[in-house]
N, CA, C, O and the ligand as a Tripos MOL2 file, in Angstrom:
@<TRIPOS>MOLECULE
protein
  293   291    74     0     0
PROTEIN
NO_CHARGES

@<TRIPOS>ATOM
      1 N         -11.1270  -87.7830 -132.9880 N.3       1 MET1
      2 CA        -11.4980  -86.6690 -132.1040 C.3       1 MET1
      3 C         -10.8390  -85.4070 -132.4910 C.2       1 MET1
      4 O          -9.6140  -85.4120 -132.6070 O.2       1 MET1
      5 N         -11.4930  -84.3570 -132.6980 N.am      2 ALA2
      6 CA        -10.8400  -83.0880 -133.1210 C.3       2 ALA2
      7 C         -10.6060  -82.2310 -131.8080 C.2       2 ALA2
      8 O         -11.4110  -82.1750 -130.8780 O.2       2 ALA2
      9 N          -9.5280  -81.6470 -131.8580 N.am      3 GLN3
     10 CA         -9.0650  -80.7570 -130.8650 C.3       3 GLN3
     11 C          -9.0700  -79.3210 -131.2830 C.2       3 GLN3
     12 O          -8.4180  -78.9790 -132.2700 O.2       3 GLN3
     13 N          -9.6820  -78.5690 -130.6750 N.am      4 HIS4
     14 CA         -9.4760  -77.1260 -131.0620 C.3       4 HIS4
     15 C          -8.3820  -76.4310 -130.4880 C.2       4 HIS4
     16 O          -8.3870  -76.2950 -129.2640 O.2       4 HIS4
     17 N          -7.3490  -75.9200 -131.2210 N.am      5 VAL5
     18 CA         -6.3180  -75.3410 -130.7210 C.3       5 VAL5
     19 C          -6.3530  -73.9140 -131.2330 C.2       5 VAL5
     20 O          -6.5410  -73.6660 -132.4240 O.2       5 VAL5
     21 N          -6.1710  -72.9980 -130.3240 N.am      6 ALA6
     22 CA         -6.2350  -71.6130 -130.6560 C.3       6 ALA6
     23 C          -5.1780  -71.1900 -131.4230 C.2       6 ALA6
     24 O          -4.0520  -71.5480 -131.0780 O.2       6 ALA6
     25 N          -5.3270  -70.4380 -132.4810 N.am      7 PRO7
     26 CA         -4.1880  -70.0420 -133.1700 C.3       7 PRO7
     27 C          -3.2820  -68.9240 -132.4600 C.2       7 PRO7
     28 O          -3.7770  -68.0390 -131.7610 O.2       7 PRO7
     29 N          -2.0230  -69.0370 -132.6850 N.am      8 PRO8
     30 CA         -1.1400  -68.2870 -131.8300 C.3       8 PRO8
     31 C          -1.4770  -66.7420 -132.2620 C.2       8 PRO8
     32 O          -1.6420  -66.3740 -133.4250 O.2       8 PRO8
     33 N          -1.5390  -65.9860 -131.2040 N.am      9 THR9
     34 CA         -1.8300  -64.5450 -131.3670 C.3       9 THR9
     35 C          -0.4000  -63.8430 -131.3190 C.2       9 THR9
     36 O           0.5070  -64.1800 -130.5580 O.2       9 THR9
     37 N          -0.3480  -62.8770 -132.1950 N.am     10 ALA10
     38 CA          0.9360  -62.0380 -132.0630 C.3      10 ALA10
     39 C           0.6620  -61.1190 -130.7700 C.2      10 ALA10
     40 O          -0.3480  -60.4340 -130.6090 O.2      10 ALA10
     41 N           1.6450  -61.2190 -129.9590 N.am     11 THR11
     42 CA          1.7510  -60.4690 -128.6770 C.3      11 THR11
     43 C           2.4370  -59.2430 -129.0950 C.2      11 THR11
     44 O           3.3630  -59.2930 -129.9040 O.2      11 THR11
     45 N           2.0040  -58.0910 -128.5560 N.am     12 THR12
     46 CA          2.7170  -56.9300 -128.7130 C.3      12 THR12
     47 C           3.4510  -56.5060 -127.3870 C.2      12 THR12
     48 O           2.8970  -56.7200 -126.3090 O.2      12 THR12
     49 N           4.5400  -55.9810 -127.4390 N.am     13 PRO13
     50 CA          5.2120  -55.5680 -126.1520 C.3      13 PRO13
     51 C           4.5300  -54.5480 -125.5250 C.2      13 PRO13
     52 O           3.9630  -53.6950 -126.2080 O.2      13 PRO13
     53 N           4.5020  -54.5120 -124.2670 N.am     14 ASP14
     54 CA          3.8300  -53.3370 -123.4710 C.3      14 ASP14
     55 C           4.6460  -52.1810 -123.7970 C.2      14 ASP14
     56 O           5.8080  -52.1510 -123.3920 O.2      14 ASP14
     57 N           4.1450  -51.1800 -124.5160 N.am     15 LEU15
     58 CA          4.8530  -49.9990 -124.7080 C.3      15 LEU15
     59 C           4.5360  -48.8110 -123.6900 C.2      15 LEU15
     60 O           3.3830  -48.6900 -123.2750 O.2      15 LEU15
     61 N           5.3810  -48.0710 -123.3460 N.am     16 PRO16
     62 CA          5.1510  -46.9520 -122.5320 C.3      16 PRO16
     63 C           4.0730  -45.9620 -123.1540 C.2      16 PRO16
     64 O           3.9490  -45.7850 -124.3660 O.2      16 PRO16
     65 N           3.3630  -45.3840 -122.2450 N.am     17 ALA17
     66 CA          2.3620  -44.4790 -122.7110 C.3      17 ALA17
     67 C           3.1530  -43.3170 -123.4090 C.2      17 ALA17
     68 O           4.2240  -42.9050 -122.9660 O.2      17 ALA17
     69 N           2.6480  -42.9030 -124.3460 N.am     18 SER18
     70 CA          3.4660  -41.6500 -125.1110 C.3      18 SER18
     71 C           3.1000  -40.4870 -124.3930 C.2      18 SER18
     72 O           1.9770  -40.3740 -123.9020 O.2      18 SER18
     73 N           4.0790  -39.5110 -124.2870 N.am     19 LEU19
     74 CA          3.8410  -38.2440 -123.7450 C.3      19 LEU19
     75 C           3.8530  -37.2680 -124.7430 C.2      19 LEU19
     76 O           4.6580  -37.2840 -125.6740 O.2      19 LEU19
     77 N           2.8620  -36.2920 -124.5610 N.am     20 PRO20
     78 CA          2.8880  -35.2260 -125.5980 C.3      20 PRO20
     79 C           3.9750  -34.3230 -125.4220 C.2      20 PRO20
     80 O           4.2130  -33.8180 -124.3240 O.2      20 PRO20
     81 N           4.7300  -34.0660 -126.5690 N.am     21 ILE21
     82 CA          5.8690  -33.1990 -126.5150 C.3      21 ILE21
     83 C           5.5200  -31.7470 -126.0370 C.2      21 ILE21
     84 O           6.2770  -31.0550 -125.3580 O.2      21 ILE21
     85 N           4.3670  -31.4000 -126.4460 N.am     22 GLY22
     86 CA          3.8900  -30.0110 -126.0780 C.3      22 GLY22
     87 C           3.8150  -29.8280 -124.6610 C.2      22 GLY22
     88 O           4.0980  -28.7440 -124.1500 O.2      22 GLY22
     89 N           3.4370  -30.8580 -123.9720 N.am     23 ALA23
     90 CA          3.3520  -30.6380 -122.3890 C.3      23 ALA23
     91 C           4.5450  -30.7740 -121.7130 C.2      23 ALA23
     92 O           4.5820  -30.4880 -120.5160 O.2      23 ALA23
     93 N           5.7500  -31.2560 -122.4230 N.am     24 ILE24
     94 CA          6.9610  -31.5210 -121.7260 C.3      24 ILE24
     95 C           7.8040  -30.2380 -121.9190 C.2      24 ILE24
     96 O           8.5150  -29.8030 -121.0130 O.2      24 ILE24
     97 N           7.7060  -29.6880 -123.0510 N.am     25 VAL25
     98 CA          8.6110  -28.5370 -123.3710 C.3      25 VAL25
     99 C           8.7130  -27.4680 -122.4250 C.2      25 VAL25
    100 O           9.7870  -27.0950 -121.9530 O.2      25 VAL25
    101 N           7.4380  -26.9070 -122.1070 N.am     26 PRO26
    102 CA          7.4100  -25.7700 -121.0970 C.3      26 PRO26
    103 C           8.1300  -26.0250 -119.6380 C.2      26 PRO26
    104 O           8.8480  -25.2270 -119.0350 O.2      26 PRO26
    105 N           7.7950  -27.1790 -119.2860 N.am     27 TRP27
    106 CA          8.5680  -27.6630 -118.1030 C.3      27 TRP27
    107 C           9.8570  -27.8160 -118.2380 C.2      27 TRP27
    108 O          10.5810  -27.4110 -117.3280 O.2      27 TRP27
    109 N          10.4020  -28.4020 -119.3450 N.am     28 ALA28
    110 CA         12.0070  -28.5770 -119.4810 C.3      28 ALA28
    111 C          12.6840  -27.1670 -119.6310 C.2      28 ALA28
    112 O          13.8340  -26.9800 -119.2340 O.2      28 ALA28
    113 N          11.9320  -26.1880 -120.2160 N.am     29 VAL29
    114 CA         12.4660  -25.0150 -120.3180 C.3      29 VAL29
    115 C          12.6220  -24.1880 -118.9480 C.2      29 VAL29
    116 O          13.6030  -23.5310 -118.6020 O.2      29 VAL29
    117 N          11.5170  -24.3640 -118.3120 N.am     30 PHE30
    118 CA         11.4350  -23.8290 -116.8650 C.3      30 PHE30
    119 C          12.4400  -24.4070 -115.9880 C.2      30 PHE30
    120 O          13.1080  -23.6500 -115.2830 O.2      30 PHE30
    121 N          12.6400  -25.7840 -115.9480 N.am     31 PHE31
    122 CA         13.6990  -26.3380 -115.0390 C.3      31 PHE31
    123 C          15.0820  -26.1010 -115.7300 C.2      31 PHE31
    124 O          16.0760  -26.0700 -115.0050 O.2      31 PHE31
    125 N          15.2010  -25.9520 -116.9190 N.am     32 GLY32
    126 CA         16.4910  -25.6290 -117.4550 C.3      32 GLY32
    127 C          16.9260  -24.2840 -117.0400 C.2      32 GLY32
    128 O          18.0950  -24.1220 -116.6900 O.2      32 GLY32
    129 N          16.0300  -23.2390 -117.0480 N.am     33 VAL33
    130 CA         16.3720  -21.8840 -116.6800 C.3      33 VAL33
    131 C          16.6080  -21.9020 -115.1120 C.2      33 VAL33
    132 O          17.4980  -21.1680 -114.6820 O.2      33 VAL33
    133 N          15.9300  -22.6310 -114.2780 N.am     34 LEU34
    134 CA         15.9830  -22.7460 -113.0770 C.3      34 LEU34
    135 C          17.4730  -23.2920 -112.6600 C.2      34 LEU34
    136 O          18.1570  -22.7320 -111.8030 O.2      34 LEU34
    137 N          17.8580  -24.3890 -113.3380 N.am     35 MET35
    138 CA         19.0400  -24.9910 -113.1600 C.3      35 MET35
    139 C          20.2380  -24.1190 -113.6250 C.2      35 MET35
    140 O          21.3020  -24.2480 -113.0190 O.2      35 MET35
    141 N          20.1470  -23.2640 -114.6270 N.am     36 LEU36
    142 CA         21.0890  -22.3860 -115.0970 C.3      36 LEU36
    143 C          21.3500  -21.4410 -113.9610 C.2      36 LEU36
    144 O          22.4710  -21.2520 -113.4890 O.2      36 LEU36
    145 N          20.1780  -20.8200 -113.5240 N.am     37 ALA37
    146 CA         20.1990  -19.7210 -112.3820 C.3      37 ALA37
    147 C          20.8740  -20.3260 -111.1780 C.2      37 ALA37
    148 O          21.7350  -19.6670 -110.5950 O.2      37 ALA37
    149 N          20.5140  -21.6550 -110.7210 N.am     38 LEU38
    150 CA         21.3470  -22.2570 -109.6250 C.3      38 LEU38
    151 C          22.7980  -22.4500 -109.9520 C.2      38 LEU38
    152 O          23.6070  -22.2510 -109.0460 O.2      38 LEU38
    153 N          23.2250  -22.8150 -111.1420 N.am     39 LEU39
    154 CA         24.5640  -22.8700 -111.5600 C.3      39 LEU39
    155 C          25.2740  -21.7190 -111.5240 C.2      39 LEU39
    156 O          26.4530  -21.7060 -111.1700 O.2      39 LEU39
    157 N          24.5910  -20.6060 -111.9040 N.am     40 TYR40
    158 CA         25.1770  -19.3600 -111.7580 C.3      40 TYR40
    159 C          25.5300  -18.9000 -110.2150 C.2      40 TYR40
    160 O          26.6450  -18.5020 -109.8750 O.2      40 TYR40
    161 N          24.5910  -19.0000 -109.4910 N.am     41 PHE41
    162 CA         24.6820  -18.6190 -108.0860 C.3      41 PHE41
    163 C          25.7410  -19.6910 -107.4300 C.2      41 PHE41
    164 O          26.4340  -19.2640 -106.5070 O.2      41 PHE41
    165 N          25.8790  -20.7990 -107.7670 N.am     42 VAL42
    166 CA         26.9180  -21.7290 -107.2310 C.3      42 VAL42
    167 C          28.2740  -21.3290 -107.8440 C.2      42 VAL42
    168 O          29.2590  -21.1260 -107.1330 O.2      42 VAL42
    169 N          28.2920  -21.2270 -109.1160 N.am     43 GLY43
    170 CA         29.5980  -20.9320 -109.6800 C.3      43 GLY43
    171 C          30.2340  -19.6610 -109.8950 C.2      43 GLY43
    172 O          31.4580  -19.5510 -109.9650 O.2      43 GLY43
    173 N          29.4290  -18.6910 -110.0010 N.am     44 ALA44
    174 CA         29.8790  -17.3020 -110.4810 C.3      44 ALA44
    175 C          29.3360  -16.2610 -109.6690 C.2      44 ALA44
    176 O          29.5080  -15.1010 -110.0410 O.2      44 ALA44
    177 N          28.6440  -16.5180 -108.5120 N.am     45 GLU45
    178 CA         28.1730  -15.4470 -107.6640 C.3      45 GLU45
    179 C          29.2980  -14.8530 -106.7580 C.2      45 GLU45
    180 O          29.3140  -15.0550 -105.5440 O.2      45 GLU45
    181 N          30.1310  -14.1930 -107.3400 N.am     46 GLN46
    182 CA         31.3390  -13.6150 -106.4990 C.3      46 GLN46
    183 C          31.9300  -12.4960 -107.2080 C.2      46 GLN46
    184 O          31.9470  -12.5040 -108.4390 O.2      46 GLN46
    185 N          32.4480  -11.4700 -106.4940 N.am     47 GLY47
    186 CA         33.2590  -10.5140 -107.1370 C.3      47 GLY47
    187 C          32.5030   -9.7400 -108.1830 C.2      47 GLY47
    188 O          31.3600   -9.3130 -108.0180 O.2      47 GLY47
    189 N          33.3070   -9.5740 -109.3940 N.am     48 ALA48
    190 CA         32.8090   -8.7490 -110.5030 C.3      48 ALA48
    191 C          31.5070   -9.2790 -110.9990 C.2      48 ALA48
    192 O          30.7200   -8.4290 -111.4150 O.2      48 ALA48
    193 N          31.1130  -10.6020 -111.0320 N.am     49 THR49
    194 CA         29.9600  -11.0880 -111.5560 C.3      49 THR49
    195 C          28.8280  -11.2200 -110.5420 C.2      49 THR49
    196 O          27.8160  -11.8570 -110.8340 O.2      49 THR49
    197 N          28.9860  -10.6060 -109.3090 N.am     50 SER50
    198 CA         28.0800  -10.8200 -108.3810 C.3      50 SER50
    199 C          26.7030   -9.9750 -108.5650 C.2      50 SER50
    200 O          26.7750   -8.7860 -108.8760 O.2      50 SER50
    201 N          25.7250  -10.4720 -108.4100 N.am     51 VAL51
    202 CA         24.2590   -9.9150 -108.4420 C.3      51 VAL51
    203 C          23.9010   -9.2190 -107.1620 C.2      51 VAL51
    204 O          23.4340   -8.0830 -107.0780 O.2      51 VAL51
    205 N          24.1940  -10.0890 -106.1150 N.am     52 VAL52
    206 CA         23.8160   -9.8570 -104.7790 C.3      52 VAL52
    207 C          25.1060   -9.3640 -104.1460 C.2      52 VAL52
    208 O          26.1480  -10.0190 -104.1550 O.2      52 VAL52
    209 N          24.9500   -8.0310 -103.5360 N.am     53 SER53
    210 CA         26.2110   -7.6700 -102.9340 C.3      53 SER53
    211 C          26.4580   -8.3830 -101.6000 C.2      53 SER53
    212 O          25.5480   -8.7870 -100.8770 O.2      53 SER53
    213 N          27.8450   -8.5120 -101.3200 N.am     54 GLY54
    214 CA         28.2470   -9.0750 -100.0800 C.3      54 GLY54
    215 C          28.5780  -10.5390 -100.4620 C.2      54 GLY54
    216 O          28.4960  -11.0220 -101.5910 O.2      54 GLY54
    217 N          28.9610  -11.1540  -99.3390 N.am     55 GLU55
    218 CA         29.3850  -12.5880  -99.4580 C.3      55 GLU55
    219 C          28.2980  -13.6130  -98.9960 C.2      55 GLU55
    220 O          28.6440  -14.7850  -98.8470 O.2      55 GLU55
    221 N          27.0890  -13.2650  -98.7760 N.am     56 GLY56
    222 CA         26.0970  -14.0260  -98.2230 C.3      56 GLY56
    223 C          25.7850  -15.2750  -99.1870 C.2      56 GLY56
    224 O          25.6480  -16.3850  -98.6720 O.2      56 GLY56
    225 N          25.6830  -15.1290 -100.4200 N.am     57 VAL57
    226 CA         25.1270  -16.0080 -101.3860 C.3      57 VAL57
    227 C          26.3400  -16.9960 -101.4820 C.2      57 VAL57
    228 O          26.1560  -18.2120 -101.4420 O.2      57 VAL57
    229 N          27.5380  -16.4620 -101.6050 N.am     58 HIS58
    230 CA         28.6970  -17.2310 -101.8310 C.3      58 HIS58
    231 C          29.0370  -18.1560 -100.4880 C.2      58 HIS58
    232 O          29.5250  -19.2820 -100.5800 O.2      58 HIS58
    233 N          28.7710  -17.6420  -99.4850 N.am     59 GLU59
    234 CA         28.9780  -18.6020  -98.2140 C.3      59 GLU59
    235 C          27.8890  -19.6790  -98.0800 C.2      59 GLU59
    236 O          28.0980  -20.7370  -97.4870 O.2      59 GLU59
    237 N          26.7240  -19.3640  -98.6550 N.am     60 TRP60
    238 CA         25.5440  -20.3580  -98.6120 C.3      60 TRP60
    239 C          26.0220  -21.5050  -99.4740 C.2      60 TRP60
    240 O          25.9600  -22.6610  -99.0550 O.2      60 TRP60
    241 N          26.5200  -21.1920 -100.7250 N.am     61 VAL61
    242 CA         26.7470  -22.1530 -101.6510 C.3      61 VAL61
    243 C          28.1760  -22.5230 -101.7450 C.2      61 VAL61
    244 O          28.5770  -23.0010 -102.8060 O.2      61 VAL61
    245 N          28.9950  -22.3540 -100.7480 N.am     62 HIS62
    246 CA         30.4970  -22.4180 -100.7240 C.3      62 HIS62
    247 C          30.8990  -24.0070 -100.8530 C.2      62 HIS62
    248 O          31.8460  -24.3770 -101.5480 O.2      62 HIS62
    249 N          30.1230  -24.8350 -100.1540 N.am     63 ASP63
    250 CA         30.4730  -26.2480 -100.2310 C.3      63 ASP63
    251 C          30.1090  -26.8550 -101.5190 C.2      63 ASP63
    252 O          30.8770  -27.6810 -102.0130 O.2      63 ASP63
    253 N          28.9660  -26.5180 -102.1430 N.am     64 ALA64
    254 CA         28.6090  -26.9210 -103.3680 C.3      64 ALA64
    255 C          29.5850  -26.4960 -104.5370 C.2      64 ALA64
    256 O          29.8440  -27.1960 -105.5160 O.2      64 ALA64
    257 N          30.1230  -25.1380 -104.2540 N.am     65 ARG65
    258 CA         31.1450  -24.6730 -105.3770 C.3      65 ARG65
    259 C          32.3760  -25.4700 -105.3060 C.2      65 ARG65
    260 O          32.9310  -25.7500 -106.3680 O.2      65 ARG65
    261 N          32.8850  -25.8770 -104.1760 N.am     66 HIS66
    262 CA         34.0260  -26.7090 -104.0290 C.3      66 HIS66
    263 C          33.8090  -28.1780 -104.6010 C.2      66 HIS66
    264 O          34.6120  -28.8400 -105.2580 O.2      66 HIS66
    265 N          32.4230  -28.5540 -104.1580 N.am     67 LEU67
    266 CA         32.0440  -29.8840 -104.7990 C.3      67 LEU67
    267 C          32.1960  -30.0410 -106.3150 C.2      67 LEU67
    268 O          32.7660  -30.9910 -106.8510 O.2      67 LEU67
    269 N          31.6490  -29.0500 -106.9230 N.am     68 LEU68
    270 CA         31.7250  -28.9690 -108.4050 C.3      68 LEU68
    271 C          32.9280  -28.5390 -109.0220 C.2      68 LEU68
    272 O          33.0660  -28.6360 -110.2410 O.2      68 LEU68
    273 N          33.8140  -28.0720 -108.2840 N.am     69 GLY69
    274 CA         35.2530  -27.7660 -108.9110 C.3      69 GLY69
    275 C          35.3340  -26.3760 -109.4370 C.2      69 GLY69
    276 O          36.1390  -26.1020 -110.3270 O.2      69 GLY69
    277 N          34.4850  -25.4320 -108.8940 N.am     70 PHE70
    278 CA         34.6490  -24.0600 -109.4270 C.3      70 PHE70
    279 C          35.7290  -23.4550 -108.6170 C.2      70 PHE70
    280 O          35.7890  -23.7250 -107.4170 O.2      70 PHE70
    281 N          36.5660  -22.6810 -109.1530 N.am     71 PRO71
    282 CA         37.7090  -21.8990 -108.4080 C.3      71 PRO71
    283 C          36.8890  -20.9530 -107.3520 C.2      71 PRO71
    284 O          35.7850  -20.4270 -107.4910 O.2      71 PRO71
    285 N          37.7610  -20.9150 -106.2990 N.am     72 CYS72
    286 CA         37.0740  -20.2840 -105.2200 C.3      72 CYS72
    287 C          38.1880  -19.3460 -104.4210 C.2      72 CYS72
    288 O          38.1180  -18.1170 -104.4560 O.2      72 CYS72
    289 N          39.0470  -19.9400 -103.8200 N.am     73 HIS73
    290 CA         40.0740  -19.2180 -102.9850 C.3      73 HIS73
    291 C          41.3040  -20.1310 -102.9600 C.2      73 HIS73
    292 O          42.3130  -19.7910 -102.3430 O.2      73 HIS73
    293 ZN         36.1330  -21.8560 -101.1910 Zn       74 ZN74
@<TRIPOS>BOND
     1     1     2 1
     2     2     3 1
     3     3     4 2
     4     3     5 am
     5     5     6 1
     6     6     7 1
     7     7     8 2
     8     7     9 am
     9     9    10 1
    10    10    11 1
    11    11    12 2
    12    11    13 am
    13    13    14 1
    14    14    15 1
    15    15    16 2
    16    15    17 am
    17    17    18 1
    18    18    19 1
    19    19    20 2
    20    19    21 am
    21    21    22 1
    22    22    23 1
    23    23    24 2
    24    23    25 am
    25    25    26 1
    26    26    27 1
    27    27    28 2
    28    27    29 am
    29    29    30 1
    30    30    31 1
    31    31    32 2
    32    31    33 am
    33    33    34 1
    34    34    35 1
    35    35    36 2
    36    35    37 am
    37    37    38 1
    38    38    39 1
    39    39    40 2
    40    39    41 am
    41    41    42 1
    42    42    43 1
    43    43    44 2
    44    43    45 am
    45    45    46 1
    46    46    47 1
    47    47    48 2
    48    47    49 am
    49    49    50 1
    50    50    51 1
    51    51    52 2
    52    51    53 am
    53    53    54 1
    54    54    55 1
    55    55    56 2
    56    55    57 am
    57    57    58 1
    58    58    59 1
    59    59    60 2
    60    59    61 am
    61    61    62 1
    62    62    63 1
    63    63    64 2
    64    63    65 am
    65    65    66 1
    66    66    67 1
    67    67    68 2
    68    67    69 am
    69    69    70 1
    70    70    71 1
    71    71    72 2
    72    71    73 am
    73    73    74 1
    74    74    75 1
    75    75    76 2
    76    75    77 am
    77    77    78 1
    78    78    79 1
    79    79    80 2
    80    79    81 am
    81    81    82 1
    82    82    83 1
    83    83    84 2
    84    83    85 am
    85    85    86 1
    86    86    87 1
    87    87    88 2
    88    87    89 am
    89    89    90 1
    90    90    91 1
    91    91    92 2
    92    91    93 am
    93    93    94 1
    94    94    95 1
    95    95    96 2
    96    95    97 am
    97    97    98 1
    98    98    99 1
    99    99   100 2
   100    99   101 am
   101   101   102 1
   102   102   103 1
   103   103   104 2
   104   103   105 am
   105   105   106 1
   106   106   107 1
   107   107   108 2
   108   107   109 am
   109   109   110 1
   110   110   111 1
   111   111   112 2
   112   111   113 am
   113   113   114 1
   114   114   115 1
   115   115   116 2
   116   115   117 am
   117   117   118 1
   118   118   119 1
   119   119   120 2
   120   119   121 am
   121   121   122 1
   122   122   123 1
   123   123   124 2
   124   123   125 am
   125   125   126 1
   126   126   127 1
   127   127   128 2
   128   127   129 am
   129   129   130 1
   130   130   131 1
   131   131   132 2
   132   131   133 am
   133   133   134 1
   134   134   135 1
   135   135   136 2
   136   135   137 am
   137   137   138 1
   138   138   139 1
   139   139   140 2
   140   139   141 am
   141   141   142 1
   142   142   143 1
   143   143   144 2
   144   143   145 am
   145   145   146 1
   146   146   147 1
   147   147   148 2
   148   147   149 am
   149   149   150 1
   150   150   151 1
   151   151   152 2
   152   151   153 am
   153   153   154 1
   154   154   155 1
   155   155   156 2
   156   155   157 am
   157   157   158 1
   158   158   159 1
   159   159   160 2
   160   159   161 am
   161   161   162 1
   162   162   163 1
   163   163   164 2
   164   163   165 am
   165   165   166 1
   166   166   167 1
   167   167   168 2
   168   167   169 am
   169   169   170 1
   170   170   171 1
   171   171   172 2
   172   171   173 am
   173   173   174 1
   174   174   175 1
   175   175   176 2
   176   175   177 am
   177   177   178 1
   178   178   179 1
   179   179   180 2
   180   179   181 am
   181   181   182 1
   182   182   183 1
   183   183   184 2
   184   183   185 am
   185   185   186 1
   186   186   187 1
   187   187   188 2
   188   187   189 am
   189   189   190 1
   190   190   191 1
   191   191   192 2
   192   191   193 am
   193   193   194 1
   194   194   195 1
   195   195   196 2
   196   195   197 am
   197   197   198 1
   198   198   199 1
   199   199   200 2
   200   199   201 am
   201   201   202 1
   202   202   203 1
   203   203   204 2
   204   203   205 am
   205   205   206 1
   206   206   207 1
   207   207   208 2
   208   207   209 am
   209   209   210 1
   210   210   211 1
   211   211   212 2
   212   211   213 am
   213   213   214 1
   214   214   215 1
   215   215   216 2
   216   215   217 am
   217   217   218 1
   218   218   219 1
   219   219   220 2
   220   219   221 am
   221   221   222 1
   222   222   223 1
   223   223   224 2
   224   223   225 am
   225   225   226 1
   226   226   227 1
   227   227   228 2
   228   227   229 am
   229   229   230 1
   230   230   231 1
   231   231   232 2
   232   231   233 am
   233   233   234 1
   234   234   235 1
   235   235   236 2
   236   235   237 am
   237   237   238 1
   238   238   239 1
   239   239   240 2
   240   239   241 am
   241   241   242 1
   242   242   243 1
   243   243   244 2
   244   243   245 am
   245   245   246 1
   246   246   247 1
   247   247   248 2
   248   247   249 am
   249   249   250 1
   250   250   251 1
   251   251   252 2
   252   251   253 am
   253   253   254 1
   254   254   255 1
   255   255   256 2
   256   255   257 am
   257   257   258 1
   258   258   259 1
   259   259   260 2
   260   259   261 am
   261   261   262 1
   262   262   263 1
   263   263   264 2
   264   263   265 am
   265   265   266 1
   266   266   267 1
   267   267   268 2
   268   267   269 am
   269   269   270 1
   270   270   271 1
   271   271   272 2
   272   271   273 am
   273   273   274 1
   274   274   275 1
   275   275   276 2
   276   275   277 am
   277   277   278 1
   278   278   279 1
   279   279   280 2
   280   279   281 am
   281   281   282 1
   282   282   283 1
   283   283   284 2
   284   283   285 am
   285   285   286 1
   286   286   287 1
   287   287   288 2
   288   287   289 am
   289   289   290 1
   290   290   291 1
   291   291   292 2
@<TRIPOS>SUBSTRUCTURE
     1 MET1         2 RESIDUE 1 A MET
     2 ALA2         6 RESIDUE 1 A ALA
     3 GLN3        10 RESIDUE 1 A GLN
     4 HIS4        14 RESIDUE 1 A HIS
     5 VAL5        18 RESIDUE 1 A VAL
     6 ALA6        22 RESIDUE 1 A ALA
     7 PRO7        26 RESIDUE 1 A PRO
     8 PRO8        30 RESIDUE 1 A PRO
     9 THR9        34 RESIDUE 1 A THR
    10 ALA10       38 RESIDUE 1 A ALA
    11 THR11       42 RESIDUE 1 A THR
    12 THR12       46 RESIDUE 1 A THR
    13 PRO13       50 RESIDUE 1 A PRO
    14 ASP14       54 RESIDUE 1 A ASP
    15 LEU15       58 RESIDUE 1 A LEU
    16 PRO16       62 RESIDUE 1 A PRO
    17 ALA17       66 RESIDUE 1 A ALA
    18 SER18       70 RESIDUE 1 A SER
    19 LEU19       74 RESIDUE 1 A LEU
    20 PRO20       78 RESIDUE 1 A PRO
    21 ILE21       82 RESIDUE 1 A ILE
    22 GLY22       86 RESIDUE 1 A GLY
    23 ALA23       90 RESIDUE 1 A ALA
    24 ILE24       94 RESIDUE 1 A ILE
    25 VAL25       98 RESIDUE 1 A VAL
    26 PRO26      102 RESIDUE 1 A PRO
    27 TRP27      106 RESIDUE 1 A TRP
    28 ALA28      110 RESIDUE 1 A ALA
    29 VAL29      114 RESIDUE 1 A VAL
    30 PHE30      118 RESIDUE 1 A PHE
    31 PHE31      122 RESIDUE 1 A PHE
    32 GLY32      126 RESIDUE 1 A GLY
    33 VAL33      130 RESIDUE 1 A VAL
    34 LEU34      134 RESIDUE 1 A LEU
    35 MET35      138 RESIDUE 1 A MET
    36 LEU36      142 RESIDUE 1 A LEU
    37 ALA37      146 RESIDUE 1 A ALA
    38 LEU38      150 RESIDUE 1 A LEU
    39 LEU39      154 RESIDUE 1 A LEU
    40 TYR40      158 RESIDUE 1 A TYR
    41 PHE41      162 RESIDUE 1 A PHE
    42 VAL42      166 RESIDUE 1 A VAL
    43 GLY43      170 RESIDUE 1 A GLY
    44 ALA44      174 RESIDUE 1 A ALA
    45 GLU45      178 RESIDUE 1 A GLU
    46 GLN46      182 RESIDUE 1 A GLN
    47 GLY47      186 RESIDUE 1 A GLY
    48 ALA48      190 RESIDUE 1 A ALA
    49 THR49      194 RESIDUE 1 A THR
    50 SER50      198 RESIDUE 1 A SER
    51 VAL51      202 RESIDUE 1 A VAL
    52 VAL52      206 RESIDUE 1 A VAL
    53 SER53      210 RESIDUE 1 A SER
    54 GLY54      214 RESIDUE 1 A GLY
    55 GLU55      218 RESIDUE 1 A GLU
    56 GLY56      222 RESIDUE 1 A GLY
    57 VAL57      226 RESIDUE 1 A VAL
    58 HIS58      230 RESIDUE 1 A HIS
    59 GLU59      234 RESIDUE 1 A GLU
    60 TRP60      238 RESIDUE 1 A TRP
    61 VAL61      242 RESIDUE 1 A VAL
    62 HIS62      246 RESIDUE 1 A HIS
    63 ASP63      250 RESIDUE 1 A ASP
    64 ALA64      254 RESIDUE 1 A ALA
    65 ARG65      258 RESIDUE 1 A ARG
    66 HIS66      262 RESIDUE 1 A HIS
    67 LEU67      266 RESIDUE 1 A LEU
    68 LEU68      270 RESIDUE 1 A LEU
    69 GLY69      274 RESIDUE 1 A GLY
    70 PHE70      278 RESIDUE 1 A PHE
    71 PRO71      282 RESIDUE 1 A PRO
    72 CYS72      286 RESIDUE 1 A CYS
    73 HIS73      290 RESIDUE 1 A HIS
    74 ZN74       293 GROUP 0 **** ****
């Protein structure tokens, strides 16, 4: 009696879908610039480097400034 045994098939691991780099780069640049602006306003928006006059921005981000270790007062 002959038994039919299926030959072992090579299984390929499930690979993640590839992402086109051209679709990621503009968003990466956008969020990079956004994060740099946020870092500026948290870390350096005070005194001589101030873009917005007054202490309003500084007071809004004051806790984040201390949390990240920027010198303040
Ligand atoms: Zn402070």
